[in-house]
Backbone as CSV, one residue per row, in Angstrom:
resi,resn,N_x,N_y,N_z,CA_x,CA_y,CA_z,C_x,C_y,C_z
1,MET,113.726,88.711,155.734,113.604,89.998,156.330,112.852,90.126,157.473
2,LEU,112.331,90.186,158.348,111.326,90.203,159.286,110.778,91.809,159.563
3,PRO,109.417,91.674,159.339,109.226,93.495,159.286,109.030,93.989,160.062
4,LYS,108.804,94.886,159.602,108.897,96.021,160.854,107.489,96.499,161.649
5,PHE,107.031,96.880,162.594,106.046,97.186,163.365,105.995,98.622,163.993
6,ASP,104.725,99.195,163.476,105.158,100.552,163.924,103.870,100.919,164.634
7,PRO,103.555,101.744,165.874,102.668,101.723,166.439,101.876,103.057,165.115
8,ILE,100.404,103.405,165.549,99.868,104.423,165.336,100.151,105.614,166.077
9,GLU,100.437,106.414,165.442,101.505,107.713,166.162,100.092,109.028,166.193
10,LEU,98.867,108.976,166.068,98.160,109.719,165.917,97.175,110.028,167.193
11,SER,96.553,110.951,167.380,95.649,110.964,168.812,94.623,110.229,168.554
12,PRO,94.037,109.768,169.721,93.051,109.247,169.814,91.795,109.290,168.715
13,LEU,91.067,110.815,169.059,90.598,111.431,168.278,90.735,111.324,166.811
14,ASP,92.027,111.607,166.566,92.251,111.595,164.863,92.451,110.037,164.289
15,SER,92.732,109.021,165.594,92.880,107.575,164.824,91.434,107.035,164.516
16,ARG,90.557,107.502,165.739,89.374,107.126,165.449,88.324,107.680,164.085
17,LEU,88.771,108.950,163.788,88.614,109.896,162.324,88.778,109.204,161.213
18,SER,90.088,108.943,161.904,90.716,108.028,160.364,90.249,106.579,159.881
19,MET,89.865,105.836,161.362,89.388,105.023,161.137,87.697,104.839,160.321
20,LEU,87.278,105.539,161.050,85.464,106.194,160.425,85.727,106.241,159.409
21,ALA,86.213,107.283,158.980,86.633,107.578,156.787,87.209,106.344,156.531
22,ASN,88.154,105.319,156.689,88.257,103.685,156.618,87.283,102.972,156.280
23,GLY,85.755,103.292,156.793,85.120,102.090,156.924,85.044,101.633,158.413
24,TYR,85.526,101.377,159.329,85.489,100.884,161.037,84.565,101.750,162.022
25,GLU,84.502,100.529,162.770,83.891,101.342,163.730,84.492,101.404,164.739
26,PRO,84.953,102.642,165.070,86.222,102.570,166.307,85.086,102.889,167.702
27,ILE,86.004,102.573,168.700,85.348,103.273,170.225,86.693,103.535,171.032
28,PRO,86.199,104.294,172.004,87.125,104.344,173.082,87.141,103.696,173.958
29,VAL,88.493,103.190,174.723,88.409,102.248,175.482,89.552,102.628,176.394
30,SER,90.019,102.201,177.873,90.639,102.824,178.450,91.648,101.074,178.906
31,GLY,92.620,100.757,178.708,93.507,99.474,178.626,92.415,98.587,177.659
32,LYS,91.230,97.896,177.911,90.916,97.139,176.973,89.494,97.096,177.077
33,ARG,88.810,98.187,178.047,87.823,97.986,178.566,87.156,99.324,177.945
34,PRO,86.021,99.231,177.060,84.828,100.183,176.501,84.351,101.196,177.244
35,LEU,84.632,102.430,177.116,84.113,103.772,177.711,83.065,104.041,177.876
36,ILE,82.340,103.698,176.823,80.755,103.939,176.395,79.884,102.913,176.744
37,ASP,78.361,103.139,177.272,77.859,102.238,177.678,77.065,101.710,176.461
38,GLN,76.518,100.201,176.421,76.192,99.794,175.181,76.662,100.148,173.939
39,TRP,78.114,100.288,173.630,79.201,100.547,172.740,78.717,99.381,171.698
40,GLN,78.454,98.208,171.675,77.934,97.074,170.674,76.614,97.615,169.834
41,LEU,75.886,98.386,170.515,74.413,98.966,169.774,74.607,100.300,169.283
42,ARG,75.664,101.096,169.629,75.217,102.470,169.576,75.838,103.065,167.819
43,GLU,75.135,103.828,167.589,75.582,104.571,165.890,76.751,104.673,166.426
44,ILE,77.959,105.316,165.232,78.807,105.092,165.109,79.152,106.305,164.075
45,ASN,79.208,107.755,164.073,79.128,108.746,163.078,80.291,109.295,163.116
46,GLU,80.578,110.484,162.737,81.534,111.612,162.599,81.278,112.451,163.816
47,GLU,79.778,113.061,164.006,79.705,113.398,165.087,79.570,112.854,166.602
48,VAL,79.329,111.520,166.548,79.589,110.906,167.849,80.782,110.697,168.133
49,VAL,82.111,110.221,167.434,83.292,110.397,167.190,83.806,111.569,167.960
50,ARG,83.407,112.588,167.574,84.184,114.035,167.588,83.366,114.412,168.912
51,GLY,82.356,113.820,169.483,81.773,114.250,170.782,82.877,113.446,171.387
52,TRP,83.309,112.017,171.566,84.146,111.554,172.568,85.457,112.211,172.606
53,ARG,85.834,113.366,171.595,87.216,114.013,171.897,88.563,112.919,171.971
54,ASP,88.828,113.147,173.040,90.218,112.106,173.466,89.474,111.467,174.495
55,MET,88.302,110.906,174.672,88.078,109.891,175.583,88.476,108.484,175.910
56,GLY,89.209,108.329,176.670,90.028,106.985,176.843,91.326,107.330,176.066
57,PRO,92.216,106.313,176.639,93.739,106.588,176.095,94.434,105.757,174.888
58,ASN,92.906,104.982,174.736,93.252,103.549,173.732,92.140,103.985,172.767
59,THR,92.268,102.866,171.588,91.231,103.045,170.580,90.646,101.485,170.256
60,GLY,89.390,101.163,170.678,89.201,99.840,170.050,88.340,99.885,168.602
61,MET,87.861,98.967,168.411,86.652,98.575,167.148,86.132,97.390,167.122
62,ARG,84.690,97.846,166.970,83.633,96.667,166.691,83.943,95.705,165.770
63,THR,83.903,94.439,166.369,84.299,93.292,165.552,83.353,92.680,164.759
64,ALA,82.201,93.052,164.758,80.995,92.655,164.159,80.898,92.410,162.600
65,ARG,81.386,93.409,161.834,81.387,93.680,160.696,83.222,93.404,159.676
66,THR,83.877,93.500,161.054,85.456,93.326,160.981,85.844,92.258,161.975
67,PRO,85.620,90.961,161.397,86.371,89.764,162.426,87.800,90.184,162.287
68,VAL,88.421,89.434,163.612,89.485,89.359,163.616,90.180,88.627,164.338
69,PHE,91.265,87.845,163.608,91.916,86.437,164.046,92.631,87.013,165.332
70,ASP,92.077,86.528,166.547,92.984,86.880,167.466,93.664,85.792,167.951
71,ILE,95.135,85.506,167.647,95.704,84.593,167.973,96.881,84.807,169.571
72,ASP,96.087,84.357,170.289,96.734,84.464,171.867,97.641,82.843,172.196
73,ILE,98.537,83.047,171.503,99.834,82.009,171.701,100.884,82.953,172.292
74,LEU,101.365,82.390,173.292,102.893,82.912,173.973,104.056,82.363,173.621
75,ASP,103.910,81.284,172.708,105.143,80.729,172.504,105.385,81.243,170.585
76,ASP,106.413,81.743,170.662,106.679,82.957,169.529,106.772,81.832,168.090
77,GLU,107.266,80.916,168.298,107.640,80.107,166.987,106.273,79.534,166.595
78,ALA,105.236,79.191,167.542,103.846,78.722,167.390,103.154,80.065,166.693
79,ALA,103.114,81.042,167.383,102.460,82.109,166.923,102.745,82.609,165.646
80,GLN,103.735,82.320,165.399,104.077,82.847,163.909,103.670,81.811,162.706
81,VAL,103.596,80.182,163.461,103.330,79.384,162.648,101.903,79.816,162.271
82,VAL,100.879,79.834,163.357,99.239,80.255,163.245,99.277,81.327,162.430
83,GLN,100.119,82.365,162.449,99.973,83.950,161.942,100.165,83.124,160.044
84,ASP,101.222,82.500,159.668,101.446,82.217,158.690,100.226,81.506,158.040
85,LEU,99.923,80.520,158.833,98.764,79.429,158.206,97.186,80.245,157.966
86,ILE,97.305,81.337,158.650,96.090,82.229,158.444,96.363,83.016,157.263
87,LEU,97.610,83.855,157.020,97.656,84.586,156.028,97.437,83.640,154.803
88,GLU,98.279,82.110,154.870,98.142,81.831,153.779,96.547,81.305,153.159
89,ARG,95.842,80.608,154.316,94.749,80.663,154.047,93.911,82.060,152.998
90,LEU,94.111,82.938,153.745,93.359,84.427,153.101,93.941,84.870,151.770
91,GLY,95.178,83.906,151.757,95.628,84.193,150.443,95.740,85.655,149.587
92,ASP,95.484,85.746,148.734,95.844,87.058,147.844,94.652,87.985,148.013
93,LYS,93.469,88.128,148.877,92.068,88.703,149.216,92.459,90.054,149.057
94,GLY,93.416,90.849,149.482,93.362,92.044,149.858,94.282,92.220,150.495
95,ALA,94.513,93.568,151.679,95.614,93.903,152.503,95.367,92.815,153.638
96,ASN,96.607,92.449,154.271,96.911,91.127,155.369,97.453,92.307,156.317
97,LEU,96.667,93.011,157.392,97.305,93.768,158.114,97.157,92.759,159.368
98,VAL,98.524,93.154,160.440,98.882,91.990,161.842,99.562,93.346,162.481
99,ARG,98.593,92.968,163.800,98.764,94.014,164.569,99.509,93.006,165.611
100,VAL,100.337,93.996,166.647,101.141,92.778,168.090,100.491,93.948,168.948
101,GLY,100.679,93.569,169.993,100.634,94.048,171.317,101.245,93.170,172.248
102,LEU,100.726,92.140,172.890,101.693,91.715,173.980,102.527,90.329,172.948
103,LEU,103.691,90.660,172.982,104.297,89.866,171.741,104.771,88.585,172.634
104,PRO,104.315,87.424,172.052,104.000,87.179,170.571,102.766,86.880,170.113
105,LYS,101.440,87.417,171.096,100.165,87.701,170.426,100.541,88.118,169.264
106,ARG,99.202,88.090,168.675,98.468,89.218,167.583,97.453,88.845,167.021
107,ALA,97.357,89.867,166.117,95.736,90.078,165.840,95.977,90.155,164.382
108,ILE,94.891,89.776,163.350,94.597,89.968,161.852,93.468,89.924,161.483
109,PRO,92.714,91.364,161.056,91.854,91.750,160.620,90.780,91.446,159.337
110,THR,90.185,91.136,159.299,89.095,90.622,158.168,87.722,91.751,158.138
111,ARG,86.970,91.298,157.101,85.975,91.865,156.828,84.807,90.736,156.540
112,THR,83.944,90.924,156.913,82.779,90.002,156.436,81.261,90.858,156.518
113,GLU,80.095,90.199,154.961,78.786,91.100,155.000,77.644,90.559,156.192
114,THR,78.265,89.493,156.588,77.237,88.652,157.145,77.890,88.127,158.872
115,PRO,77.539,89.210,159.821,78.045,89.233,161.028,78.051,87.583,161.575
116,PHE,78.609,87.238,162.437,78.652,85.870,162.722,79.075,85.940,164.269
117,PRO,78.827,84.730,164.992,79.109,84.669,166.591,80.509,84.870,166.565
118,LYS,81.283,84.987,167.723,82.794,84.853,168.224,82.799,83.529,167.774
119,ILE,84.282,83.203,167.534,84.272,81.680,167.436,85.974,81.337,168.346
120,THR,86.067,80.037,169.267,87.174,80.030,169.898,87.634,78.578,170.103
121,ARG,88.898,78.146,169.736,89.553,77.242,169.898,90.502,76.976,170.847
122,ALA,90.501,76.720,171.820,91.455,75.981,173.011,92.691,75.341,172.385
123,LEU,94.187,75.585,172.943,95.062,74.666,172.227,95.631,74.456,174.035
124,LEU,96.322,73.291,173.997,97.153,72.773,174.907,98.903,72.423,174.493
125,ALA,99.958,73.331,174.767,100.993,72.593,174.348,101.343,71.615,175.045
126,PRO,102.603,70.714,174.560,102.970,69.643,175.060,103.760,70.056,176.779
127,ASP,103.803,70.902,176.870,104.109,70.937,178.209,103.154,71.542,179.094
128,GLY,101.913,71.550,178.768,101.043,71.998,179.733,100.022,73.156,179.283
129,THR,100.978,74.038,178.854,100.461,75.843,178.258,98.969,75.861,177.818
130,LYS,98.187,76.427,178.253,97.157,76.819,177.450,97.330,77.796,177.047
131,HIS,96.695,78.027,175.453,96.474,78.751,174.293,95.312,79.034,173.823
132,LYS,95.169,80.029,172.920,93.790,79.850,171.817,93.888,80.578,170.918
133,ILE,93.181,80.193,169.997,92.767,81.108,168.598,91.480,81.324,168.685
134,GLU,91.288,82.675,168.614,89.753,83.139,168.382,89.404,84.105,167.373
135,VAL,88.051,84.290,166.905,87.756,85.180,165.436,86.981,86.004,166.297
136,LEU,87.316,87.312,166.839,86.459,88.280,167.650,85.245,88.445,166.746
137,ALA,83.977,88.364,166.853,83.409,88.675,165.787,82.067,89.454,166.195
138,ASP,80.825,89.136,165.956,79.828,90.046,166.641,79.439,90.047,167.939
139,GLY,79.698,91.269,168.880,79.386,91.801,170.061,80.729,91.676,171.190
140,GLN,81.586,91.861,169.854,83.048,91.559,170.394,83.542,93.419,169.879
141,GLN,85.007,93.213,170.627,85.784,94.708,170.005,87.245,94.066,170.130
142,VAL,87.905,94.790,169.634,89.556,94.841,169.871,90.216,95.766,170.015
143,VAL,91.417,96.006,170.677,92.177,97.489,170.789,92.934,97.381,169.676
144,VAL,93.031,98.441,169.166,93.900,98.599,167.650,94.931,99.915,168.078
145,ALA,95.123,100.829,168.992,95.949,101.844,168.937,95.709,101.947,170.537
146,GLY,96.998,102.638,170.580,97.156,102.836,172.054,98.321,101.966,172.830
147,ALA,98.300,102.221,174.337,99.213,101.265,174.642,98.836,100.212,175.426
148,HIS,99.542,98.748,175.382,98.756,97.504,176.202,98.749,98.005,177.559
149,PRO,98.031,97.355,177.912,97.713,98.052,179.216,98.910,96.698,180.317
150,ASP,99.497,95.688,179.827,100.583,94.958,180.592,101.848,95.530,180.292
151,THR,101.997,95.836,179.372,103.655,96.282,179.024,103.765,97.758,178.487
152,GLN,102.505,98.568,178.615,102.592,99.877,178.322,103.387,100.129,177.061
153,VAL,103.822,99.067,176.273,103.837,99.313,175.002,102.817,99.523,173.699
154,PRO,103.052,100.304,173.007,102.165,101.102,172.143,101.758,99.530,171.251
155,TYR,100.602,99.643,171.049,100.285,98.760,169.894,100.776,98.757,168.559
156,ALA,101.188,97.636,167.855,101.952,98.251,166.649,101.309,97.277,165.115
157,TRP,101.516,97.922,164.263,101.074,96.793,163.129,102.301,96.953,161.995
158,ARG,102.610,95.778,161.696,103.202,95.517,160.257,103.458,96.577,159.558
159,TRP,104.434,96.679,159.046,105.298,97.720,158.390,104.280,99.000,158.222
160,GLY,103.425,99.257,159.512,103.024,100.248,159.402,101.854,100.832,158.962
161,HIS,101.264,99.539,158.435,99.934,99.731,157.777,98.787,99.127,158.494
162,SER,97.669,99.961,158.856,97.132,99.762,159.970,95.513,100.063,159.282
163,LEU,94.690,100.310,160.450,93.542,101.033,160.022,93.018,102.255,160.000
164,VAL,94.325,102.842,160.328,94.166,104.255,159.513,94.670,104.716,158.059
165,THR,95.085,103.572,157.900,95.861,103.755,156.335,95.320,102.779,155.251
166,THR,94.535,102.040,156.265,94.162,101.071,155.074,92.113,100.899,155.194
167,ALA,91.876,101.124,153.873,90.799,101.053,153.905,89.498,99.471,154.332
168,ARG,88.569,99.731,155.003,88.103,98.498,155.573,87.545,97.378,154.195
169,ASP,87.486,97.920,153.073,87.051,97.120,151.672,88.388,96.340,151.164
170,LYS,89.379,97.123,151.505,90.981,96.000,150.875,91.169,95.282,152.095
171,LEU,90.189,94.910,152.666,90.856,93.722,153.361,90.378,92.553,153.308
172,PRO,90.701,90.987,153.288,90.184,89.762,153.200,88.476,89.999,153.720
173,LEU,87.470,89.150,152.503,86.754,89.109,152.913,86.204,87.651,153.589
174,ILE,85.765,87.428,154.559,85.533,86.031,154.793,84.182,85.895,155.183
175,ASP,83.754,84.364,155.222,82.214,84.092,155.705,82.506,82.783,156.654
176,ILE,81.590,82.324,157.654,81.572,81.014,157.747,80.387,80.259,157.597
């Protein structure tokens, strides 16, 4: 049975407050662009998040402490294989969340106690198409709620399990 993917159906403010309560660092974004200056360095707490109100239609998340495997592969079968390999490698270390935006691309959040720099691997398909797999980490962010800027379709989470329903400490722990 193929998993069902569901969007986060909360307002931006409610999404961000739920994420914050679950241990994540949400930020307001428009499309994929953060809307606050120096978003990598700013303190994020409930007062700050409430001050943003519903700033920006989308919600992002800083990835320094919550690295994300970003599977930027436009071949459905290849993207699924990479997802399965990552989930197999992570094993049963906690909640394995999967977010989709521009299908078949997808993202898998994890957690770390020691922030590390972004990791990128470029791939070349036999037909010459370029793809990449990244681990978004320190100094990066990923969009987790709202609509994808190219498709205007909401970002969605496998079986509806997302950052608003899952505590950060339940994500698989990784280190490099």
